[in-house]
N, C-alpha and C positions, 0 to 999 in steps of 0.2 A: 848925498845920494839918496834917492827916494825908493823905498821898498814897497811894492804893491802886493796885495793879498792874492793868493792863487786859490785853486780848488781845495776845499777842505779835505783833510785826511782823517777819517773817522777814528782809526786806531790812535793816531797822535792826539786828537782832541780828548779821547777817553783817558789817555795817559796823563795829559796835562791836568785834567780834572782830578784824577786819582792823586797826583803829586801834590796838588794844592790841598786837597782834603786830608792828606796824610801829614801835612805840615813840612813836607820835603822841599816844596817850591814856595818861597816866601818873598814878600815885597817890602821895600823900605830903602835903606841905603847901605850898601855892602862894598867893602874894598876887595877887589880881585887881586890875584897874583901879579897881574900886570900893573897894579897900582891905580886902576880905574875905579870910579865910584859907580857901581851898578845898581839899578833900581830893583833888581831881583837876584835871588840866590837859590841855587839848587844844591842841596846837600844830601847825596845818596846814602850817607851814613845814618840818616834818620828813617830809612826803611828798616826799622830796628826790632821788628817782631816777626813771628812766623807767618802771620796772615799777610802783612805788607810785603815781605820778601817773596812769598809765594805768588802774590798778584803781580809783583814786578817781574818775576821770572816768566809769567804768562805773556806779558807784553813783549819781553825780549824774544821769547820763542816764536811768537806770532810774526814779529817783524823779520826775524832771521829766516824763517821758513818762507815767508812771502817774498823775500829778496831774491831767492833762487841761488844764493851764494853756495858754492860747493865747499865742503870742509870735511875733514876726517876726525878732528878732535877739537876740544876747547881748551884755551889757556887763559888763566886768570892772573893778572899781575898783582903782586903784593902791594897794598893789603886789601883794599876794597874789592879788587877783582877776584879774590879767593872765594869769598862767599857768593859773589855773583856767578862765577863759573860753575860752582857746585849746584846752585839753585837752578840755573838755566839747563844744566845737564840733566837734572832730575825732571824738569818740566818737558824737555825734549823727549826723554825716555817715555814719559807718560803719554806723549803724543805719537809714540811709535818710532821715534828717531833716537835710538840709543847710541851714544858716542862716548868715548873715554874723555877724561879731562885731567889737566895737570895745572900746577901753579908753582911759583917760585918763592924762595925765602929771600929776605933782604940780606941775610948773612949766611955764608956757607956753613953747613953742619960738619963738624970734624969727627963725628962718631956715627955708629950705625951705618946706614947706607951712604952717608956723607953727601956732599954737593949742595946745590941750590935749588934743584928741581924736585918736586914732590908729586906723586900720583902716577898716572899712566905714562909709559914711554912716549916721548914727544916725537911723533912720526907723521908723515904725510902732509896734507894741507891743513894748516892750523888757523882756527878762528879765535882771535883775542877778544875777550869780553871785559869791558871796563865801564865806568860810570859816565865820565865826561872826558873831553880832550881839550886841555887848555893850551899846551905848548907842543904836544906831541912827544914830550920827553919819555913818558912811560911807555908809549908805543915803540919808540926807538929802542929802549932797553929790552922790551919783550922780543922785538924782532931779532936783536943780537943773540939773546938766549936761545930762541927757537932755531936760528940758523946754526948756532954752535952745536946744537943737538942733532943736526943733520936733517931737520924738517924745513918746511916751506911756510913762512908767515904769509897767509893768503888774504885775510880780511880782519876787520875790526868791527865789533858791534858795541855801540854806546847808547846810553839812555837819552841824553840831550846834546844836540849840536847847537852851541851858542851862536854860531854863524858870525863871529867877530874876528877882527884882525888879530893875528898872533903877534908876539913881540920877540925880537932877537936883540940881545944885549941892551934891553930897555927901550928899543926903538920899534914903533909900530911898523908892520910890514903889510903888503897888499893882500896876502892870503891868510886864510884861517888855518888852524892846526889840522882840521879835518881835510882841507884842500891840500895841505902839504903832504899828509900821509897818503892821500889818494893819488895826487898828481906827481909828487917827487919820489915817494917810496914805493908806489905801485900797488898798494893794497886797496881792496874794496872796502868801503865804509858804509855801514848802515846804522841809522839812528832811529830810535823809537819816535822821537819828536825833535823839532828844530825850533829856534827862536821864532821863526815865521808862524809856526803852529801856536805858540804861546800868544803871539799878537792876535791871531784869529780868535783864540779863546777869550781873550780880554775884550776884543771888539764885540763879541756876542754878549758880553755882560755889561755893555754900556748902560749906565743908569743905576748900577748898584755899586757896592763897595769895591768889588774886584775890577769892574770896568774903569774905575777912577785911576787905575795904574797904567792904563793903555797909553796915555800921552807920554809918560815918562819912559816907558819901555820902548816906545816907537822912537823917541828922541835919541835914546841910547843906541838903538839899531842904526839910525841914520848917521850918527857920529862915528860909530866903531864897526858897523856892519860890513860884510863883504858881499859882492854879488853872488847869486846862486850859480 
């Protein structure tokens, strides 16, 4: 399948550059959860200081507000989603959109307030904030927790959409995790950037060290990618 470049998204291009400069987006050979050898790797855990986390939250907030998605609160899935939800809530408040947030524990607490949910009461339309979506497992778990609390899982915001086939029982399927969550589970999904944006960024750098990775990333996209 051949993927063609579309109109450039300025916010996405700025985010890809930021991720590369922060060392969060790296190139080489990396084994994915699906067992594929990927020529790039995005590790949101490396947004590991206040400045980088704050800048990341700005990108999330801009994309969320621009998407027009309606939501009453933010939910962060343990563990990476906890810091992301808190940072995004702070940035949205700074921009004049103050909303409550909550997150879950991996194990239920048997003392104090107990339970697995921490933070504000989970109510209304909920926006789940996470880093990437590989198989949709974390999203399904969050959806179950939110529904059990009596709220509505309405949307998901992620940093990067890899735009590649998901796997089920070790077998490639025709849809991505994002498409599954959007089309099968009925949630809105917004991503700061997609693999297509990364390819555009690398194409702009043809002739330098970064641009040298374009062919490998494009070949990976053509092999494992899904249509938009």
